[in-house]
C-alpha positions as CSV (number, residue, x, y, z in Angstrom):
1,M,106.0,112.2,112.6
2,T,102.9,110.7,114.1
3,E,101.3,114.1,114.5
4,F,102.3,115.0,110.9
5,F,100.6,112.0,109.4
6,A,97.6,112.5,111.7
7,L,97.2,116.0,110.2
8,I,97.7,114.5,106.6
9,D,94.9,112.0,107.4
10,V,92.6,114.8,108.5
11,I,93.2,116.7,105.3
12,N,92.7,113.7,103.2
13,G,89.5,113.0,105.0
14,I,88.2,116.3,103.7
15,M,89.7,116.4,100.2
16,L,88.8,112.8,99.3
17,S,85.8,112.5,101.6
18,K,82.7,110.5,100.6
19,P,80.9,113.6,99.2
20,V,83.9,114.4,96.9
21,L,84.2,110.8,95.7
22,I,80.4,110.5,95.2
23,T,80.6,113.7,93.2
24,L,83.2,112.2,91.0
25,L,81.0,109.2,90.4
26,C,78.0,111.4,89.7
27,V,80.0,113.5,87.2
28,G,81.0,110.3,85.4
29,V,77.2,109.4,85.3
30,L,76.3,112.9,84.1
31,F,78.7,112.8,81.1
32,T,77.9,109.3,80.3
33,L,74.2,110.2,79.8
34,W,74.9,113.6,78.4
35,S,77.2,112.1,75.7
36,G,74.9,109.1,75.0
37,F,77.4,106.6,76.5
38,I,80.7,107.9,75.1
39,Q,82.2,104.7,76.5
40,Y,80.7,102.8,73.5
41,R,82.3,105.3,71.1
42,S,85.7,104.8,72.8
43,L,85.5,101.0,72.5
44,T,84.6,101.2,68.8
45,H,85.6,104.5,67.0
46,G,88.5,104.9,69.5
47,I,90.0,101.6,68.6
48,G,89.6,102.5,64.9
49,L,91.6,105.8,65.5
50,L,94.4,103.8,67.2
51,S,94.6,101.2,64.4
52,G,94.7,103.9,61.7
53,K,91.3,103.0,60.1
54,W,90.2,106.5,60.9
55,T,92.4,109.5,60.6
56,S,91.9,113.0,62.1
57,G,94.2,114.7,59.7
58,K,97.4,116.7,60.3
59,G,97.5,119.4,62.9
60,P,99.7,120.8,65.7
61,G,101.4,118.3,67.9
62,V,104.0,115.7,67.9
63,L,102.5,112.3,68.9
64,S,100.2,109.9,67.1
65,H,97.0,108.7,68.8
66,F,98.7,105.5,69.8
67,Q,101.8,107.2,71.3
68,A,99.6,109.7,73.2
69,L,97.5,106.9,74.7
70,S,100.7,104.9,75.5
71,A,102.3,107.9,77.2
72,A,99.2,108.6,79.3
73,L,98.8,104.8,80.0
74,S,102.5,104.7,81.1
75,A,101.4,107.0,84.0
76,T,98.3,105.1,84.8
77,V,99.3,101.5,84.2
78,G,101.9,101.3,86.8
79,L,102.3,100.4,90.4
80,G,98.8,101.6,91.1
81,N,97.7,98.5,89.3
82,I,100.0,96.3,91.4
83,A,100.9,98.0,94.7
84,G,97.8,100.2,94.8
85,V,95.3,97.5,94.2
86,A,97.1,95.3,96.9
87,I,96.7,98.1,99.4
88,A,93.0,98.6,98.5
89,V,92.2,94.8,98.9
90,E,94.3,94.5,102.0
91,I,92.7,97.4,103.8
92,G,89.2,97.7,102.0
93,G,88.6,94.1,101.5
94,P,86.9,92.4,98.5
95,G,84.2,95.1,98.4
96,A,86.8,97.7,97.3
97,V,86.9,95.9,93.9
98,F,83.3,96.6,93.1
99,W,83.7,100.3,93.7
100,M,86.8,100.3,91.7
101,W,84.8,98.9,88.8
102,M,82.2,101.7,89.2
103,V,84.8,104.4,89.0
104,G,86.5,102.6,86.1
105,F,83.3,102.7,84.0
106,A,82.2,106.1,84.9
107,G,85.8,107.2,84.6
108,M,85.8,106.5,80.9
109,A,83.3,109.3,80.4
110,V,85.2,111.6,82.8
111,K,88.5,110.9,81.1
112,S,87.1,111.5,77.6
113,T,85.5,114.8,78.8
114,E,88.5,116.2,80.6
115,V,90.9,115.3,77.7
116,L,88.5,116.9,75.2
117,L,88.4,120.1,77.1
118,S,92.2,120.1,77.3
119,M,92.4,119.7,73.5
120,L,90.0,122.6,73.0
121,Y,92.2,124.9,75.2
122,R,95.7,123.6,74.7
123,N,98.5,126.0,73.9
124,T,99.9,125.3,70.4
125,D,102.0,128.5,70.0
126,D,104.9,126.1,69.4
127,P,103.3,123.3,67.3
128,D,106.2,121.0,68.1
129,N,106.0,121.5,71.8
130,P,102.3,122.0,72.8
131,H,101.2,122.5,76.3
132,G,97.9,121.4,77.8
133,G,96.1,120.2,80.9
134,T,93.8,121.6,83.5
135,M,96.0,124.6,84.0
136,W,95.3,125.8,80.4
137,V,91.6,124.8,80.6
138,A,91.3,127.1,83.7
139,K,93.3,130.0,82.1
140,R,91.7,130.0,78.6
141,G,88.4,128.5,79.4
142,L,87.4,130.9,82.0
143,A,88.7,133.8,80.0
144,E,86.5,132.7,77.1
145,L,83.4,132.6,79.4
146,S,84.2,136.2,80.3
147,P,87.2,138.5,80.0
148,R,86.7,139.5,83.7
149,L,87.5,135.9,84.6
150,A,90.9,135.9,82.9
151,G,92.8,136.7,86.1
152,I,90.9,134.2,88.1
153,G,91.5,131.5,85.5
154,A,95.2,132.1,85.6
155,F,95.2,131.9,89.3
156,V,93.1,128.6,89.4
157,G,95.6,127.2,86.9
158,A,98.4,128.0,89.3
159,L,96.4,126.4,92.2
160,F,96.2,123.2,90.1
161,A,99.9,123.2,89.1
162,L,101.0,123.1,92.8
163,P,99.3,119.8,93.8
164,L,100.2,118.4,90.3
165,I,103.9,118.9,91.2
166,L,103.4,117.5,94.8
167,F,101.8,114.3,93.3
168,A,104.5,114.1,90.7
169,F,107.2,114.1,93.5
170,T,105.3,111.6,95.7
171,G,102.7,109.3,94.0
172,G,104.3,109.5,90.6
173,N,107.9,109.2,91.7
174,M,108.7,108.2,95.3
175,F,105.9,105.8,95.8
176,Q,107.1,104.0,92.6
177,S,110.8,103.8,93.5
178,W,110.0,102.8,97.1
179,S,107.9,99.9,96.0
180,V,110.5,98.7,93.4
181,G,113.1,98.8,96.2
182,D,111.0,96.9,98.6
183,T,110.0,94.1,96.1
184,T,113.6,93.8,94.8
185,R,114.9,93.5,98.3
186,E,112.4,91.0,99.4
187,Y,113.2,88.6,96.5
188,F,116.8,89.2,95.6
189,G,118.3,90.8,98.7
190,V,119.4,93.9,96.8
191,E,119.7,97.0,99.0
192,P,117.0,99.5,98.2
193,W,119.5,102.4,97.7
194,I,121.1,100.5,94.8
195,T,117.7,100.1,93.2
196,G,117.1,103.8,93.7
197,L,120.3,104.8,91.9
198,I,119.6,102.6,88.9
199,L,116.0,103.9,88.6
200,A,117.1,107.6,88.9
201,T,119.7,107.1,86.2
202,I,117.2,105.4,83.8
203,V,114.5,108.0,84.3
204,A,117.0,110.9,83.9
205,L,118.2,109.5,80.5
206,V,114.6,109.5,79.2
207,I,113.0,112.7,80.5
208,I,115.9,114.8,79.2
209,G,114.5,114.0,75.7
210,G,111.1,115.5,76.4
211,I,107.7,114.3,75.2
212,K,108.9,113.0,71.9
213,R,111.2,110.5,73.6
214,I,108.6,109.7,76.2
215,G,106.1,108.9,73.6
216,Q,108.5,106.7,71.7
217,I,109.6,104.7,74.8
218,A,105.9,104.4,76.1
219,G,104.8,103.2,72.7
220,M,107.2,100.3,72.9
221,L,107.1,99.7,76.7
222,V,103.4,99.9,77.6
223,P,102.1,97.2,75.2
224,F,104.9,94.8,76.1
225,M,104.5,95.1,79.8
226,C,100.7,94.9,79.7
227,M,100.9,91.8,77.7
228,I,103.3,90.1,80.1
229,Y,101.3,91.0,83.1
230,I,97.9,90.0,81.7
231,I,99.1,86.6,80.4
232,A,100.7,85.8,83.8
233,G,97.6,87.0,85.7
234,L,95.3,84.8,83.5
235,F,97.5,81.9,84.1
236,V,97.0,82.3,87.9
237,L,93.2,82.8,87.5
238,V,93.0,79.6,85.4
239,S,94.9,77.7,88.1
240,N,92.4,79.0,90.7
241,A,89.3,78.8,88.4
242,E,87.2,76.9,90.9
243,Q,87.4,79.8,93.4
244,L,86.3,82.5,91.0
245,P,82.5,82.2,91.4
246,A,82.8,82.4,95.2
247,I,85.2,85.4,94.8
248,F,82.8,87.3,92.6
249,R,80.0,86.7,95.0
250,L,82.2,87.9,97.9
251,I,83.1,91.1,96.0
252,F,79.4,91.9,95.5
253,E,78.4,91.0,99.0
254,S,81.3,93.0,100.6
255,A,80.5,96.1,98.5
256,F,77.2,96.5,100.4
257,S,78.0,95.0,103.8
258,P,81.1,94.8,106.2
259,A,83.8,92.3,105.4
260,E,84.6,90.0,108.3
261,A,88.1,89.9,109.7
262,S,90.2,86.8,109.0
263,G,93.9,86.1,109.5
264,A,96.0,89.1,108.4
265,F,92.8,90.9,107.2
266,V,91.5,93.1,110.0
267,G,88.0,93.5,108.5
268,A,86.5,96.5,106.6
269,S,83.4,98.4,106.9
270,L,81.2,99.4,104.0
271,G,82.7,102.8,104.1
272,T,86.3,101.6,104.1
273,A,85.6,99.4,101.1
274,F,84.0,102.3,99.3
275,M,86.7,104.8,100.0
276,F,89.6,102.5,99.2
277,G,88.0,101.1,96.1
278,M,87.2,104.6,94.8
279,K,90.5,106.0,95.7
280,R,92.4,103.2,94.2
281,A,90.6,103.5,90.9
282,L,91.1,107.2,90.9
283,F,94.8,106.9,91.7
284,S,95.3,104.2,89.1
285,S,93.2,105.5,86.2
286,E,93.6,109.2,87.2
287,A,90.1,109.8,85.9
288,G,89.1,113.2,87.1
289,M,92.6,114.2,88.3
290,G,93.3,116.3,85.2
291,S,96.8,114.8,84.8
292,A,96.4,112.6,81.7
293,P,95.2,115.5,79.5
294,I,98.8,116.8,79.7
295,A,100.1,113.9,77.7
296,H,97.1,113.7,75.3
297,S,97.5,117.4,74.6
298,A,100.7,116.6,72.6
299,V,98.8,114.6,70.0
300,K,98.9,115.6,66.4
301,T,95.3,116.2,65.2
302,R,93.1,118.9,63.8
303,E,90.0,117.2,65.4
304,P,90.2,117.7,69.2
305,V,87.3,115.3,69.8
306,T,89.3,112.3,68.5
307,E,91.8,112.4,71.3
308,G,88.9,112.6,73.8
309,V,87.4,109.5,72.3
310,V,90.7,107.7,72.4
311,A,91.4,108.7,76.0
312,G,88.3,106.9,77.2
313,L,90.1,103.6,76.6
314,E,92.5,104.4,79.5
315,P,90.3,103.6,82.4
316,F,89.0,100.5,80.5
317,I,92.5,99.1,80.0
318,D,93.9,100.3,83.4
319,T,91.0,99.7,85.8
320,L,88.6,97.2,84.2
321,V,91.3,95.0,82.9
322,V,94.7,95.3,84.5
323,C,93.5,96.3,88.1
324,T,90.8,93.6,88.0
325,I,93.3,90.9,87.2
326,T,95.5,92.0,90.1
327,A,92.5,92.0,92.5
328,L,91.3,88.6,91.4
329,V,94.8,87.1,91.7
330,I,95.2,88.4,95.2
331,L,91.7,87.3,96.4
332,S,92.0,83.9,94.8
333,S,95.4,83.2,96.4
334,G,94.1,83.9,99.9
335,I,97.3,85.9,100.7
336,W,95.2,88.9,101.8
337,Q,93.9,86.8,104.8
338,R,96.9,84.7,105.3
339,A,98.0,82.9,108.5
340,P,100.8,84.2,110.8
341,T,104.4,83.7,109.6
342,A,105.5,82.8,113.1
343,H,104.1,82.1,116.5
344,W,105.2,82.9,120.1
345,A,104.8,80.2,122.7
346,Q,103.4,82.8,125.0
347,A,101.6,85.8,123.7
348,P,103.3,89.2,124.5
349,E,101.4,91.8,126.4
350,V,100.5,95.3,125.0
351,T,101.7,98.1,127.2
352,S,100.9,101.9,127.1
353,T,103.4,104.5,126.4
354,P,103.0,108.4,126.0
355,D,103.2,107.8,122.2
356,G,100.8,104.9,122.0
357,W,100.5,101.2,122.5
358,L,103.6,98.9,122.1
359,L,104.4,95.2,122.6
360,T,106.5,94.2,125.6
361,K,108.4,91.6,123.6
362,T,110.9,92.5,121.0
363,G,112.4,89.1,120.4
364,L,111.4,87.1,117.3
365,P,109.9,83.7,117.2
366,P,111.3,81.3,114.5
367,R,109.9,82.2,111.0
368,E,108.0,79.2,109.6
369,D,108.8,79.9,105.9
370,G,112.4,81.0,106.0
371,E,114.6,83.3,108.0
372,W,114.1,86.7,109.4
373,R,116.3,89.5,107.9
374,T,117.2,93.0,109.0
375,G,114.6,95.4,107.7
376,D,111.8,92.9,107.4
377,A,108.4,94.6,108.2
378,V,106.1,92.7,110.5
379,F,102.9,93.3,112.4
380,V,100.5,91.8,114.9
381,V,96.7,92.0,114.9
382,V,95.2,93.6,118.0
383,Q,91.6,94.4,118.8
384,S,89.7,96.6,121.2
385,P,87.9,95.0,124.1
386,M,84.9,97.2,123.1
387,E,82.3,95.4,121.0
388,T,80.2,97.3,118.4
389,N,77.6,96.2,115.9
390,N,80.3,95.2,113.6
391,G,82.3,93.3,116.3
392,A,85.6,94.4,118.0
393,E,87.7,97.0,116.2
394,R,90.8,95.4,114.9
395,K,94.1,97.1,113.9
396,R,97.6,96.2,113.0
397,L,100.5,97.1,115.2
398,Y,103.6,97.4,113.0
399,G,107.3,96.8,113.6
400,T,110.6,96.5,111.8
401,V,113.3,93.8,112.3
402,I,116.5,95.3,113.5
403,Q,119.9,94.0,114.6
404,N,121.3,95.0,118.0
405,E,123.5,93.5,120.7
406,L,120.7,90.9,121.4
407,G,120.5,89.8,117.9
408,L,117.5,90.2,115.6
409,Q,114.8,92.1,117.4
410,V,111.6,94.0,116.5
411,E,111.3,97.8,116.8
412,W,107.6,98.4,117.3
413,Q,105.8,101.5,116.1
414,P,103.4,103.1,118.7
415,L,99.7,102.4,117.8
416,A,97.1,105.1,118.7
417,M,94.0,103.4,120.1
418,D,91.3,104.7,122.4
419,Y,91.1,101.5,124.5
420,A,93.8,99.1,125.7
421,P,94.0,96.5,122.8
422,R,94.8,92.9,123.1
423,L,96.3,90.4,120.6
424,T,93.9,88.3,118.7
425,N,96.4,85.4,118.6
426,K,100.0,84.5,119.3
427,G,101.0,85.1,115.7
428,L,103.5,87.4,114.1
429,Y,102.8,88.3,110.5
430,A,105.3,89.2,107.8
431,D,104.1,92.5,106.3
432,Y,104.0,91.9,102.5
433,T,103.6,95.6,101.6
434,A,102.0,96.8,98.3
435,S,103.6,95.2,95.3
436,T,105.2,92.4,97.4
437,L,101.8,91.2,98.4
438,T,100.8,90.9,94.8
439,A,104.1,89.1,94.1
440,K,103.3,86.5,96.9
441,A,99.8,86.1,95.4
442,F,101.4,85.1,92.0
443,D,103.8,82.8,93.8
444,S,100.9,80.9,95.3
445,A,100.0,79.6,91.8
446,F,103.5,78.8,90.6
447,D,106.5,79.2,92.9
448,G,108.8,81.8,91.5
449,L,106.3,83.4,89.2
450,G,105.9,86.4,91.5
451,M,109.6,86.6,92.1
452,W,110.5,87.0,88.4
453,M,107.3,88.2,86.7
454,V,106.0,90.7,89.3
455,T,109.5,92.0,89.9
456,L,110.0,92.6,86.2
457,A,106.5,94.2,85.9
458,V,107.2,96.4,88.9
459,W,110.4,97.7,87.3
460,L,108.8,98.3,83.9
461,F,105.6,99.8,85.3
462,A,107.5,102.1,87.8
463,I,109.9,103.4,85.2
464,S,107.1,104.2,82.8
465,T,105.1,105.9,85.4
466,M,108.0,108.0,86.7
467,I,108.9,109.0,83.2
468,T,105.4,110.3,82.4
469,W,104.8,111.9,85.8
470,G,108.1,113.6,85.4
471,Y,106.7,115.2,82.3
472,Y,103.5,116.1,84.0
473,G,105.2,117.8,86.9
474,E,107.5,119.6,84.4
475,Q,104.5,121.1,82.6
476,G,103.3,122.4,86.0
477,I,106.7,124.0,86.5
478,I,106.5,125.6,83.0
479,Y,103.1,127.0,83.7
480,L,104.3,128.6,87.0
481,F,107.9,129.5,86.2
482,G,108.5,129.1,82.5
483,D,111.2,127.1,80.9
484,N,113.9,128.3,83.3
485,G,112.5,126.1,86.0
486,V,112.7,122.8,84.0
487,L,116.3,121.9,84.7
488,P,116.2,122.4,88.5
489,Y,113.0,120.5,88.5
490,R,114.4,117.5,86.6
491,V,117.4,117.4,89.0
492,I,115.2,117.3,92.1
493,Y,112.8,114.8,90.5
494,C,115.6,112.3,89.8
495,V,117.2,112.9,93.2
496,L,114.0,112.1,95.0
497,I,113.8,108.7,93.2
498,A,117.0,107.7,95.0
499,V,116.0,109.4,98.3
500,A,112.8,107.3,98.6
501,C,115.0,104.2,98.7
502,L,117.4,105.4,101.5
503,G,115.3,104.0,104.4
504,F,113.6,107.2,105.6
505,I,110.2,105.8,104.6
506,N,108.9,102.8,106.5
507,T,105.7,102.0,104.7
508,A,104.0,102.7,101.3
509,Q,101.0,104.0,103.1
510,Q,103.0,107.1,104.3
511,L,103.7,108.0,100.7
512,D,100.2,107.1,99.7
513,A,98.8,109.5,102.3
514,I,101.0,112.5,101.2
515,S,100.3,111.9,97.5
516,T,96.5,111.7,98.3
517,I,96.6,115.3,99.3
518,G,97.8,116.4,95.9
519,M,95.3,114.0,94.2
520,G,92.4,115.4,96.3
521,F,93.1,119.1,95.4
522,M,93.5,118.2,91.7
523,V,90.2,116.3,91.7
524,V,88.3,119.2,93.3
525,I,89.7,121.8,90.9
526,N,89.4,119.7,87.8
527,L,85.8,118.5,88.5
528,S,84.8,122.1,89.2
529,L,86.1,123.1,85.8
530,M,84.5,120.2,84.1
531,L,81.1,121.1,85.5
532,L,81.5,124.7,84.5
533,L,82.9,124.1,81.0
534,G,81.5,120.6,80.2
535,F,78.9,122.0,77.8
536,K,81.8,123.1,75.6
537,A,83.2,119.6,75.4
538,M,79.7,118.0,74.8
539,A,78.9,120.5,72.1
540,A,82.2,119.6,70.3
541,Y,81.6,115.9,70.7
542,K,78.0,115.9,69.5
543,D,79.1,117.9,66.5
544,Y,81.8,115.3,65.7
545,A,79.4,112.5,66.3
546,A,76.9,114.0,63.9
547,R,79.5,114.4,61.2
548,L,80.4,110.8,61.6
549,K,76.8,109.8,61.3
550,T,76.3,111.8,58.1
551,G,79.4,110.6,56.5
552,D,81.3,113.9,56.5
553,I,84.1,112.1,58.2
554,N,85.0,108.8,56.5
555,P,87.5,106.0,57.3
């Protein structure tokens, strides 16, 4: 498996390399300027469309603007906001938050443009069951440019559908259920497989009803869960208000210079902060991925531009509000650079094996905040003896608590490192993974807040995300195989929810790495189509804006 994930990391290093992420940011800037700051239109006219002040008339489709936005938000406002941001801060440091903001703002223009394109080229042959997304933009948009490109367009659509389905299975499904299982186990001792079965049953009952039921459920669930999470987050930030000025200063400083290692935080270079901040905003808001247009394409409207304007609110709500609250709660709590959970009297040695570096000791020192349990994830911080301009390279050496004839022991995972590492201290850290880290951050302000509020939010966010991504993947299946592939896909999708909680997966980073492959291919294909067909979207938008200005469209 070590070789497999090493290959995954190589592919991700290409598909979501700095040039690709910078291109995404530049595309957002391009459409921001080209549209004359469509972000402003989303925050004004878009809210008017949601409230009903403006109407776009009847047309093909089944969802209202509010339901379509809620359905798309149910995929984006999820564990990416809780677990994903935690991973970004834990690995990329405070500077990752700044780059997350940059993608969030530019992502508003990207999201509006990609949804507008999808609305222009959606398939409404069945007005009560429309199909849209990057697959149809490729198929119909390229054919419109030139009939000779029709075959290429259909092929590009299929190339997009494959990573769409991969991401639906991993990032939109297994990452969600694994994180719920991990958090529920940490706080309530519930075995993850039980959590997996419950989640699989709930999701199956909803996705069978199709996009109408998804829109109805999302319209009720998304506002409720966002409100709860934001209120709880603001409570923590008010409690830590005196730290906020220093935290904002640290965010801006770390965005342009390396972040120093401290406690559990192993340090982060400028490149690491940039990569994880950009990736996390992309994963969370899905701007540039071409997935959200699938949900928006089901909206009932005769004015395609209206849904593009409404869609711009997604990255604002998701990244600039919800993700920011999560990041500030984690940073203000100090949990990201916490002290060890236990200490050895004598530091263990690091020894070399054919698979990598391991600790000689497998026994556990007494935990200082409770008791160790079978399945607990732990790590130690090691560093290379070689000094660089940024100091010694630090990494985590992970392990898992197991039960054997000697009692509770640690089973260590081999660490690949060029030089013989040494421990930075005698400490053993509890590995608060993903959403559990966020929950611990909430607990720091009020004991038990993370236990109840974050666990509830994790369940609600995960269910809503899995429901909508189930629909996204289903649309990819329909594009490739037609309606006959829907039932087998739904069965496999729900089974994987349970499989993710059976113990085969050790860390959320493994699922994150696999899902990133799908995300990378989707971004590359979608951005290429946006650059090629973006003039169509901008022409439609400017025509609509002109009619608004002249009064041809009235409240």
